[in-house]
N, CA, C and O of each residue as an XYZ file, in Angstrom:
520
protein
N       8.924      9.291    -62.237
C       8.063      8.464    -62.145
C       8.392      6.333    -61.735
O       9.272      5.519    -62.015
N       7.129      6.315    -60.999
C       7.479      4.703    -60.548
C       5.849      3.984    -60.539
O       4.741      4.491    -60.713
N       6.149      3.025    -60.345
C       5.015      2.162    -60.494
C       4.232      1.988    -59.112
O       4.887      2.083    -58.074
N       3.132      1.786    -59.063
C       1.741      2.066    -57.863
C       2.471      0.700    -57.260
O       2.808     -0.167    -58.067
N       2.721      0.501    -55.796
C       2.550     -0.492    -54.774
C       1.191     -0.714    -54.390
O       0.302      0.112    -54.183
N       1.173     -1.994    -54.327
C      -0.582     -2.774    -54.315
C       0.197     -3.670    -52.884
O       1.345     -4.049    -52.655
N      -0.900     -3.732    -52.256
C      -0.933     -5.020    -51.325
C      -0.424     -5.979    -51.722
O      -0.487     -6.170    -52.937
N       0.324     -7.020    -50.824
C       1.155     -8.154    -51.753
C       2.523     -7.671    -52.214
O       3.022     -8.496    -52.980
N       3.189     -6.755    -52.032
C       4.353     -6.163    -52.314
C       5.008     -6.755    -51.747
O       4.627     -6.726    -50.577
N       6.170     -7.561    -51.908
C       7.310     -7.500    -51.848
C       8.060     -6.778    -50.838
O       8.496     -5.884    -51.562
N       8.513     -6.529    -49.712
C       9.518     -5.429    -49.118
C      10.734     -5.892    -48.594
O      10.985     -7.083    -48.407
N      11.493     -4.952    -48.354
C      12.844     -5.776    -47.491
C      13.242     -5.170    -46.777
O      12.658     -4.086    -46.790
N      14.352     -5.245    -45.708
C      14.690     -4.549    -44.697
C      16.003     -4.851    -44.423
O      16.391     -5.972    -44.092
N      16.930     -3.552    -44.595
C      18.634     -4.012    -44.696
C      19.119     -4.283    -43.566
O      20.332     -4.491    -43.544
N      18.304     -4.378    -42.191
C      18.617     -5.360    -40.861
C      18.312     -6.376    -40.690
O      18.747     -7.095    -39.790
N      17.434     -6.698    -41.570
C      16.759     -8.454    -41.358
C      17.979     -9.364    -41.808
O      18.960     -9.064    -42.488
N      17.599    -10.638    -41.185
C      18.728    -11.423    -41.659
C      17.949    -12.078    -42.678
O      16.741    -12.278    -42.557
N      18.826    -12.508    -43.964
C      18.861    -13.137    -45.147
C      17.209    -13.929    -45.104
O      16.821    -14.435    -44.050
N      16.765    -13.941    -45.748
C      16.490    -12.785    -47.141
C      15.784    -11.515    -46.600
O      15.748    -10.440    -47.199
N      15.180    -11.798    -45.286
C      14.890    -10.255    -44.899
C      13.878     -9.477    -45.509
O      13.861     -8.247    -45.468
N      12.784    -10.393    -46.242
C      11.655    -10.083    -46.925
C      10.408    -10.342    -46.335
O      10.332    -11.226    -45.482
N       9.284     -9.607    -46.715
C       8.134     -9.495    -45.887
C       6.784     -9.002    -46.926
O       7.035     -8.500    -48.021
N       5.730     -9.149    -46.584
C       4.560     -8.705    -47.754
C       3.925     -7.636    -47.326
O       3.141     -7.833    -46.398
N       4.026     -6.591    -47.712
C       3.337     -5.496    -47.411
C       1.822     -5.584    -47.378
O       1.416     -6.268    -48.318
N       0.690     -5.035    -46.468
C      -0.573     -5.466    -46.255
C      -1.067     -3.736    -46.579
O      -0.603     -2.729    -46.044
N      -2.004     -3.816    -47.490
C      -2.825     -2.629    -47.508
C      -4.112     -2.871    -47.406
O      -4.532     -3.796    -48.101
N      -5.010     -2.194    -46.609
C      -6.264     -2.442    -46.436
C      -6.919     -2.106    -47.133
O      -6.681     -1.025    -47.672
N      -8.339     -3.013    -47.565
C      -8.845     -2.336    -48.899
C      -9.833     -0.983    -48.524
O     -10.273     -0.368    -49.496
N     -10.127     -0.594    -47.427
C     -10.394      0.629    -47.108
C      -9.732      2.121    -47.898
O     -10.206      3.251    -48.020
N      -8.903      1.729    -48.181
C      -8.162      3.110    -49.448
C      -9.215      3.375    -50.524
O      -9.034      4.521    -50.936
N     -10.239      2.790    -51.147
C     -10.914      2.937    -51.996
C     -10.259      3.333    -53.295
O     -10.823      4.146    -54.028
N      -9.165      2.831    -53.599
C      -8.508      3.184    -54.904
C      -7.806      1.681    -55.356
O      -7.000      1.244    -54.535
N      -7.965      1.113    -56.198
C      -7.319     -0.298    -56.792
C      -6.522      0.290    -57.943
O      -6.591      1.414    -58.438
N      -5.582     -0.965    -58.312
C      -5.265     -1.328    -59.499
C      -5.222     -2.622    -59.441
O      -4.684     -3.238    -58.521
N      -5.982     -3.319    -60.762
C      -6.074     -4.673    -61.267
C      -6.941     -5.352    -60.042
O      -6.867     -6.580    -60.005
N      -7.591     -4.847    -59.234
C      -8.299     -5.190    -57.958
C      -7.801     -5.289    -56.558
O      -8.423     -5.818    -55.637
N      -6.477     -4.667    -56.465
C      -5.480     -4.463    -55.499
C      -5.807     -3.186    -54.935
O      -6.140     -2.198    -55.589
N      -5.680     -3.265    -53.493
C      -5.533     -1.891    -53.047
C      -4.308     -1.152    -53.029
O      -3.321     -1.737    -52.584
N      -4.163      0.281    -53.516
C      -3.088      1.048    -53.606
C      -2.839      1.420    -51.987
O      -3.660      1.668    -51.103
N      -1.460      1.363    -51.960
C      -1.047      1.630    -50.815
C      -0.356      3.105    -51.020
O       0.400      3.463    -51.923
N      -0.910      3.935    -49.766
C       0.082      5.049    -49.867
C       1.523      5.518    -49.087
O       2.322      4.616    -48.832
N       1.753      6.448    -48.833
C       3.012      6.811    -47.582
C       2.652      6.669    -46.745
O       3.542      6.744    -45.897
N       1.147      6.347    -46.094
C       1.084      6.261    -45.188
C       0.736      4.690    -44.381
O       0.341      4.384    -43.256
N       1.020      4.119    -45.306
C       0.895      2.574    -45.072
C       2.227      1.702    -44.511
O       2.735      0.672    -44.956
N       2.612      2.611    -43.248
C       3.807      2.323    -42.508
C       3.596      1.928    -41.043
O       4.539      1.837    -40.258
N       2.400      1.711    -40.728
C       2.126      1.047    -39.349
C       2.192     -0.646    -39.541
O       2.072     -1.257    -40.603
N       2.460     -1.313    -37.939
C       2.950     -2.537    -37.858
C       1.694     -3.311    -38.437
O       1.878     -4.523    -38.556
N       0.438     -2.828    -38.825
C      -0.950     -3.405    -39.911
C       0.107     -4.079    -40.815
O       0.511     -5.238    -40.904
N       0.429     -2.849    -41.498
C       1.278     -2.707    -42.856
C       2.261     -3.729    -43.178
O       2.226     -4.536    -44.107
N       3.465     -3.523    -41.948
C       4.673     -3.855    -42.576
C       4.759     -4.813    -40.994
O       4.717     -4.515    -39.801
N       4.883     -5.942    -41.699
C       5.049     -7.358    -40.470
C       6.524     -7.464    -40.216
O       7.283     -6.589    -40.631
N       6.853     -8.260    -39.706
C       8.031     -8.841    -39.206
C       8.352     -9.128    -40.545
O       7.637     -9.341    -41.524
N      10.574     -9.060    -40.266
C      11.279     -9.829    -41.219
C      11.854    -11.060    -41.083
O      12.724    -11.489    -41.840
N      11.364    -11.690    -40.070
C      11.962    -12.659    -39.396
C      13.010    -12.636    -37.955
O      12.834    -12.992    -36.790
N      14.155    -12.030    -38.696
C      15.556    -11.826    -37.326
C      15.606    -10.232    -37.834
O      15.102     -9.591    -38.756
N      16.436     -9.978    -36.788
C      16.752     -8.781    -36.586
C      18.338     -9.012    -36.411
O      18.703    -10.013    -35.795
N      19.417     -7.998    -37.002
C      20.603     -8.699    -37.145
C      21.435     -7.075    -36.527
O      22.659     -7.014    -36.405
N      20.867     -6.346    -36.328
C      21.279     -4.704    -35.581
C      21.465     -4.849    -34.241
O      20.527     -5.409    -33.675
N      22.599     -4.442    -33.392
C      22.435     -4.104    -32.120
C      22.279     -2.738    -31.499
O      22.551     -2.443    -30.335
N      21.828     -1.990    -32.390
C      20.866     -0.682    -32.198
C      19.717     -1.359    -31.746
O      19.049     -0.732    -30.924
N      19.251     -2.653    -32.120
C      17.822     -2.994    -31.743
C      18.331     -3.521    -30.141
O      19.355     -4.193    -30.018
N      17.630     -3.194    -29.161
C      17.405     -3.459    -28.004
C      17.414     -5.318    -27.711
O      18.344     -5.978    -27.248
N      16.488     -5.650    -28.017
C      16.455     -7.326    -27.989
C      17.809     -8.124    -28.826
O      18.159     -9.168    -28.276
N      18.243     -7.908    -29.524
C      19.558     -8.085    -30.100
C      20.219     -7.719    -29.372
O      20.486     -8.748    -28.752
N      20.956     -6.641    -28.742
C      21.621     -6.441    -27.978
C      21.387     -7.177    -26.184
O      22.222     -7.588    -25.378
N      20.359     -7.110    -26.136
C      20.229     -8.346    -25.216
C      20.571     -9.603    -25.459
O      21.265    -10.153    -24.604
N      20.196    -10.337    -26.616
C      20.302    -11.391    -26.653
C      22.326    -11.679    -26.797
O      22.974    -12.657    -26.425
N      22.690    -10.703    -27.308
C      24.161    -10.966    -27.591
C      25.097    -10.859    -26.072
O      26.172    -11.406    -25.823
N      24.389    -10.090    -25.323
C      24.693    -10.014    -23.826
C      24.508    -10.944    -23.086
O      25.273    -11.217    -22.161
N      23.501    -11.563    -23.357
C      23.171    -13.091    -22.808
C      24.333    -14.132    -23.358
O      24.912    -14.950    -22.645
N      24.501    -13.982    -24.430
C      25.407    -15.347    -25.275
C      27.110    -14.480    -24.808
O      28.068    -14.217    -25.535
N      26.958    -14.306    -23.743
C      28.505    -13.725    -23.356
C      29.260    -13.065    -24.137
O      30.464    -13.287    -24.012
N      28.758    -11.892    -25.352
C      29.297    -11.020    -26.212
C      28.901    -11.676    -27.787
O      29.059    -10.934    -28.757
N      28.445    -12.924    -27.975
C      28.817    -13.469    -29.265
C      26.953    -12.594    -30.141
O      25.762    -12.665    -29.837
N      27.646    -11.977    -31.110
C      26.323    -11.564    -31.747
C      25.320    -12.574    -31.892
O      25.396    -13.669    -32.449
N      24.343    -12.010    -31.282
C      23.108    -13.143    -31.695
C      21.763    -12.259    -32.404
O      21.380    -11.124    -32.119
N      21.363    -12.958    -33.144
C      20.221    -12.070    -33.905
C      19.173    -12.322    -32.754
O      19.377    -13.050    -31.783
N      17.633    -11.372    -33.091
C      16.759    -11.614    -32.363
C      15.371    -11.203    -33.558
O      15.496    -10.431    -34.509
N      14.236    -11.871    -33.220
C      13.113    -11.608    -33.449
C      12.954    -10.235    -34.149
O      13.402     -9.359    -33.409
N      12.505     -9.768    -35.239
C      12.324     -8.431    -35.510
C      10.815     -7.917    -35.145
O       9.778     -8.451    -35.538
N      10.906     -6.881    -34.393
C       9.393     -6.308    -34.697
C       9.792     -5.085    -35.485
O      10.868     -4.702    -35.025
N       9.400     -4.315    -36.458
C      10.125     -3.099    -37.211
C       9.089     -1.657    -36.249
O       7.880     -1.566    -36.032
N       9.811     -1.087    -36.023
C       9.635      0.229    -35.203
C       9.388      1.420    -36.655
O      10.364      2.088    -36.997
N       8.664      1.510    -37.062
C       8.830      1.961    -38.583
C       8.530      3.557    -37.783
O       7.629      3.689    -36.955
N       9.519      4.781    -38.231
C       9.891      5.853    -37.485
C       8.714      6.915    -38.201
O       8.107      7.654    -37.425
N       8.380      6.991    -39.760
C       7.575      8.020    -40.319
C       7.060      7.182    -41.722
O       7.277      6.025    -42.081
N       6.497      7.986    -42.175
C       6.200      7.474    -43.327
C       7.213      7.438    -44.782
O       8.086      8.286    -44.968
N       6.969      6.482    -45.607
C       7.490      6.096    -46.801
C       7.751      7.675    -47.337
O       7.279      8.736    -46.929
N       8.757      7.365    -48.487
C       9.256      8.757    -48.999
C      10.051      8.145    -50.143
O      10.938      7.291    -50.142
N       9.463      8.845    -51.132
C       9.122      9.870    -51.412
C       7.322     10.044    -52.254
O       6.613     11.043    -52.381
N       7.142      8.871    -52.602
C       5.761      8.986    -52.849
C       5.699      9.319    -54.410
O       6.616      9.676    -55.150
N       4.284      9.087    -54.708
C       4.340      9.446    -56.387
C       4.168     11.081    -56.022
O       3.897     11.688    -54.986
N       4.485     11.503    -57.496
C       4.875     13.277    -57.319
C       3.683     14.162    -57.732
O       3.661     15.378    -57.546
N       2.362     13.217    -58.501
C       1.314     13.904    -58.490
C       0.023     13.199    -57.930
O      -0.980     13.740    -57.466
N       0.327     11.688    -58.107
C      -0.867     10.887    -57.547
C      -0.783     10.802    -56.250
O       0.156     10.595    -55.481
N      -2.628     11.116    -56.029
C      -2.827     11.019    -54.376
C      -4.012     10.365    -54.414
O      -4.802     10.416    -55.356
N      -4.181      9.646    -53.236
C      -5.139      8.514    -52.470
C      -5.567      9.161    -51.124
O      -4.882      9.148    -50.101
N      -6.484      9.586    -51.227
C      -7.458     10.099    -50.048
C      -6.892     11.092    -49.263
O      -6.918     11.193    -48.036
N      -6.141     12.154    -50.472
C      -5.296     13.096    -49.460
C      -3.842     12.871    -49.540
O      -3.161     13.883    -49.373
N      -3.113     11.577    -49.795
C      -1.771     11.327    -49.069
C      -1.676     10.877    -50.787
O      -2.577     10.725    -51.612
N      -0.092     10.738    -50.917
C       0.765     10.364    -51.799
C       0.407      8.628    -52.357
O       0.207      7.686    -51.589
N       0.403      8.581    -53.425
C       0.459      7.029    -53.515
C       1.949      6.712    -53.602
O       2.855      7.430    -54.026
N       2.013      5.106    -52.958
C       3.292      4.553    -52.958
C       4.102      3.834    -53.928
O       3.849      2.719    -54.384
N       5.306      4.728    -54.259
C       5.771      3.846    -55.545
C       6.602      3.102    -55.361
O       6.699      2.675    -54.211
N       7.594      2.601    -56.423
C       8.824      1.623    -55.878
C       9.711      1.910    -55.806
O      10.634      1.096    -55.791
N       9.987      3.786    -55.689
C      11.238      3.934    -55.200
C      10.972      4.523    -53.606
O      11.917      5.039    -53.009
N      10.050      4.446    -53.164
C       9.824      4.642    -51.849
C      10.592      4.044    -50.726
O      10.855      2.842    -50.754
N      10.891      4.646    -49.940
C      11.598      4.079    -48.685
C      11.027      4.410    -47.462
O      10.157      5.270    -47.596
N      11.215      4.007    -46.222
C      10.945      4.319    -45.082
C      11.785      3.191    -43.765
O      12.066      1.996    -43.677
N      11.930      4.394    -42.939
C      13.501      3.775    -41.686
C      12.713      3.352    -40.340
O      11.910      4.020    -39.689
N      13.143      2.162    -40.143
C      13.097      1.478    -38.699
C      13.512      1.935    -37.867
O      14.602      2.395    -38.207
N      13.260      2.181    -36.583
C      14.438      2.919    -35.178
C      15.435      1.974    -35.424
O      16.558      2.403    -35.159
N      15.403      1.018    -35.775
C      17.010      0.127    -35.231
C      17.537     -0.023    -36.595
O      17.731     -1.121    -37.117
N      17.881      1.707    -37.457
C      18.394      1.497    -38.484
C      18.047      1.086    -39.766
O      18.316      1.714    -40.790
N      17.266     -0.292    -39.687
C      16.942     -0.551    -40.744
C      16.016      0.212    -41.770
O      14.960      0.694    -41.360
N      16.413      0.343    -43.193
C      16.098      0.643    -44.522
C      15.805     -0.368    -45.242
O      16.405     -1.284    -45.804
N      13.780      0.316    -44.983
C      12.596     -0.644    -45.659
C      12.862     -0.163    -47.441
O      13.029      1.023    -47.724
N      12.866     -1.062    -48.330
C      12.725     -1.078    -49.359
C      11.588     -1.883    -50.123
O      11.093     -2.965    -49.807
N      11.421     -1.398    -50.772
C      10.335     -2.018    -52.154
C      10.864     -3.125    -53.152
O      11.247     -2.722    -54.250
N      10.924     -4.467    -52.886
C      11.479     -5.324    -53.820
C      10.148     -5.678    -55.047
O      10.306     -6.588    -55.860
N       9.587     -5.304    -55.038
C       8.358     -5.545    -55.795
C       6.808     -5.212    -55.684
O       5.934     -5.821    -55.068
N       6.737     -4.229    -56.351
C       5.635     -3.271    -56.705
C       3.898     -4.422    -56.113
O       2.861     -4.046    -55.565
N       4.223     -5.432    -56.447
C       3.294     -6.498    -56.613
C       2.307     -6.470    -57.888
O       1.384     -7.283    -57.827
N       2.367     -5.653    -59.035
C       1.827     -5.904    -60.124
C       2.463     -5.539    -61.052
O       3.673     -5.612    -60.837
N       2.104     -5.047    -62.331
C       3.181     -5.305    -63.549
C       2.423     -4.056    -64.033
O       3.461     -3.395    -64.068
N       1.525     -3.206    -64.420
C       1.252     -2.491    -65.597
C       0.682     -1.258    -65.171
O       0.677     -0.541    -66.172
N       0.245     -0.696    -64.296
C      -0.105      0.774    -63.929
C       1.484      1.389    -63.168
O       2.470      0.953    -62.573
N       0.907      2.673    -63.669
C       2.275      3.359    -63.400
C       1.887      5.049    -63.055
O       1.033      5.605    -63.745
N       2.607      5.810    -61.910
C       1.935      7.574    -61.882
C       3.505      7.992    -62.296
O       4.573      7.578    -62.746
N       2.767      9.158    -61.772
C       3.579     10.262    -62.267
C       3.735     11.570    -61.084
O       4.393     12.574    -61.358
């Protein structure tokens, strides 16, 4: 069981420079809400939903590799542009919204540049799902 994740939830990437946090954006078209905030689903992983985390720190990111090469091999972070490769997982065991699992705080998704994106704060306090 986990808590519903809503618009404004705090998310974090493991490969972002500290603090490496951003705000999840959930479009109101979902048609389900918790305390007047749209509830996220596992399908909320596009660039519209997951913004930049600031600076990326992994050399698997071509921008970081290029910046490092330009700095004569001195590791150089580059601007973060998340490339999320698939939906959040696992999502709610029983609750769906428009046919997709509701997003829960224990869910994660992965960036192509090896970052694991997690939910730091679900954005609300009371509603829970099973």
